[in-house]
N, C-alpha and C positions, 0 to 999 in steps of 0.2 A: 025633648027630642035630641037625638044623639047627632053632633054637628061635626063634620071633619074638616078640621084647619088645614090639614092637607090632603087633596082630594082622593078618595077611593081609588078611581080607576089609574090616578099615578101610582099609586102606591103598590099596587097589583103587578107592576113590572117589578117590584123586588120580591117578591115572593114565589115560593117553591110550589109549582104545579104537581098535583096529584088527585087523589079522590076528594080533598080539599086543600084550598089554597093555604098556606102555611108561611108566615113572616116571623124571623127570630128579632127580637126586641132586647137592645143590650143598653141598661141604664147607666150613663156616667155619675149617677149620685150614690147610688148604690153598689154599683158594681155587679147585680146580677143581672141573670139575662133568662127570657123566655119565650116558649113558641105559642103564636095566637094566632088569628084570622086577620087579613087587613081590615075587615069591617070595624076591628074594636082597636085599632091603633090610630095616634095623631088626631083624636077626635074628644070632643067633651060635651056633655049634656048643656044644651042652651049656648052653645058660644056664639053662636049668632041668633038672631030671631028667623023665622022661617022666610021672610021676604027677600032678608039678607042672602041667605043661602040660596035661595031661587035665583037671584040675582046672578051670583058667581056661576052656579051652576049652567044657566042657559045664556049667559053673556059672555062667559070667559071661559068655563071650563068646555061644554058639549062642543062649540067651533074648533077647539083645540085637543080634543082629544082623536079626532080622526086624522090631524097633523102628528100628533105624538106618536100614533100607530104607524104610521108611514115612517116616521123618523127609527121607530124601532125593528122595522123591517128592513132598514137600511135602503129605502127607497129615494129618491132624488128629491131633496128640500130645496123649494125654490127660494132666491133671495126675496122675492115680492112676498113670501110667506114671515119674513122676520118681523113687520110690525106687528102682525097678529100675534105671532109668538113670543113676542116682547111683552105685550100686555100681559099673557098667561103668565111669564117669569115676574114681571113687577107686581101682581097679584099675589103670585107665592109668597114673596119678599115681605108683602104687607098685610097679610091673614095668618100668620101664624103669632103663637105668643109671646115670642121674642118683640115683635113688632109692636103690639101692642103695650107690653109692659115698658116699652121706649117710648110711645105717646104719653103714655100717664107720667113717668118718671122726668123725661125729659123734654119734650115738645111742648105738651099742653101747658106746663108751669109757665114757661117762658112765653107763651101764645095768649095765656090768661094776663100775665103781667104788663104785656104789649099793649092788650086791651084796655085794660083800666088806665093805662099810662095816657092812652090818647083819649079817653073820655075825661079825665080830670083835666089834661091839656085843653079841650075843648070848651069845657065849664069856665076853665079860668080863662081863656079869651074872650069868652062872652061877657064874663065880668070885668074884664079889662076895659072892654069896649062898651062898659056901660048899657050892655044889652039884656042884664040881670040885676036885679036887686040882692040885696044881702040875706032875704030870709029863702029867697027860691035857690041862691047858691050855695046856702047852707044845707038846705033839704036835699037838693042834685048830688051834693058830696056824701053826704049821709047816706043816699042809696047807691051810691057806687061803693062805699063802704062796705054798706050791707049786703049787695050782690058778691062782693068780691069774696067776703069769707064766706058764705054759701057754695059757691063755685068751689073755694077750696075744700069743703067738706064733703060735697056731693056735686057731679057737674049736671046738668039737665040732661034728660033721657036722650033727646035729640043731639046732643053733643057730644054724646058717649061713644067711643070708636067701635064697641061691640053693636052698636045700634045703627051703622053707616058701612056700607060696602068699601073697601077697599079705595084708597083715592090714586087713581092712573093719571099721571100727569101726559097729554100728547107731546110734551116736550121732550120729556124723559124716554117716552117709548120710541121715539123719533132718535135720540142719543145713542141707545141701546142696539137698536136696528142698525145704525151706520158702523157700529163697530166690526170687526172680523170674526166670523164665526167658527170653528171648527168642531166636528163631532166625532169623538174618540170612542175607539170601539176595544172593550177588553175582552181577552182571549183566556186568560189564568197564567198562574194559579189564583191570584186575588182578581177578584171583579170588582166593581162600583156598590158603594154604599148609600144610604139614604139617612135621613133624619127627620126631627120634626121640625127643622129649620133649613131645608134642603138645599139653600140657594146661597153658596158663598160668593163674597164681592169685597174687594178691597175698601173696605167701609172707612179706614183712618184718611184716606186720600180721594175717594169718590171715583168716579169713573171716568174721568176724562183727563187723567196724566197718561204718558206714556207708558207707565208701568201697570195702568188700572188692568184688573182681570175680575172675570166671573167664572166660578164652575159650579155646573149645574148637572147632577146626575137624574139621568132620563130613564136607565132602567140598571137592572144587575150589569148588563153588557155595555151599555152606552152612556155617554156623560157629553154634555155641550161645554166646549171652553170657547170663553170669549175674551178677545184683547182689544186694547186700543191700535196696536201697529199690527200690520198685516202678518197671519199666521202661515197661510197658505193660502190655495184659491179657497174664495168664500165659500161657506157651507160646504167645506169637501168632508168626506168620510175619511177618517185614517186608525190603522190599528196601531195601537198604543203600546209602547213598551212599559213594563212591569214599574219601572220608575215615575213615569206618568200618572199610572193607577194609583200607587201609594201616594203621591204627592196629594192628588186630588182625593183620596181619601181620609188623609190628614185635615185637609181642610172642612170635609163634611163633618168629621168627627169634633172638630175645632170650633165649627159652626153650630153645632148641635146645643139646645137647651138643656137637653136630659136624655131624650132617646133617638139611638141610633139603630136602623135597622137595615139587615139582611136576609137571603134567602137560606142561610144553614147556619147551623151554630159554630162559626169558626172560632178556633181559638186566637188566630191574630187579631181577630177583632176584637174579643174579649180585652186581650193584652193592649191595644190601642185605645180603647175608650178608658180604661184605668189610670191611662198616663195624664199626670195633670198638666203638664208643659207639653206642646208639641210644636217643633221647630218646622216652622212652613218655608220650603227653598223656593228662591225666585226662579219661575218657569221663564226659560228665554222664548222668544218667537221663533218660527221657522222649524224646520226637522231637527236639527241639534240634538240627534238622537233619541228623541223624544217618541218617534214613529217606526214603526217596524218596515222593513224593505220588503218585498214580494219574497226574495231568497229567505229572510228569517221566516216569513210566515210558511214557505214549502217546507222548512227544516222543524218547523215545531210539531212536535208528536200531538197526534189526537187526543183529547181528555173526555171522556165520558161524564156523565151527570150534570150537575148543575141544573140551573134553570130553564125552564123551556123554550124552545127557538124562539117563540113570539115575542120574547123579551129581549 
């Protein structure tokens, strides 16, 4: 079964609408690009078992798809919606291959080491207290050694990340919802990209520092920008200057594991995905020249083409 690790409804917000939906995929590894349909992007066979896929669809995606549609139509997004949409964002971070790879190479080895250390400490404590004889002590320690080696080679099925829904902590949801959200609108010439790892955040410093930031493209025309310190009125919509759009796109490309997606075969996307080092500039809070004024928007010439209005 072909399973999307980036939801199909989300991906459709980055496709060109015509007789059939088309999305352009740019491969950071090979430098090649190709056109396909959203159904064939950011998906792998049996990436999740069916029950996990249904859990994500029914409890995470479906409730937030209506919310995402409202955001794309630039309707009012309520502050009360932030908790629910924060779950969608965190699920997006934790369902992609990059996060699974991190679990296998960074998180699970440390967790395994910590677990067997505690087991050994417990057995040693029982032995020191005279509650185990030598034979039982040796047998238990040997069992722990055997389990440790088996788990290093292959984890039990119930412990493998691919067999579990993404873990979403209420504490982290609440922390994200308490930050200041701004929805930024791109009017061209460049619009927003997405990728196979679409949520950028300041991974090195976390989300608790004044300079913490999260950028999440929501469609070709819209992105969510989250900061720890106030940006503007919470959950407001602002028209972005091209500098902000470019910086958002650099974050998306930097964050991508391999594939970047856009609604057209744009040369600037191809050049951006081929860059080996992207310098990400610090985005200041507040207006500071990042948003267009009403006068700027009135002066901007109408641009035809591009994705359909619902995006």
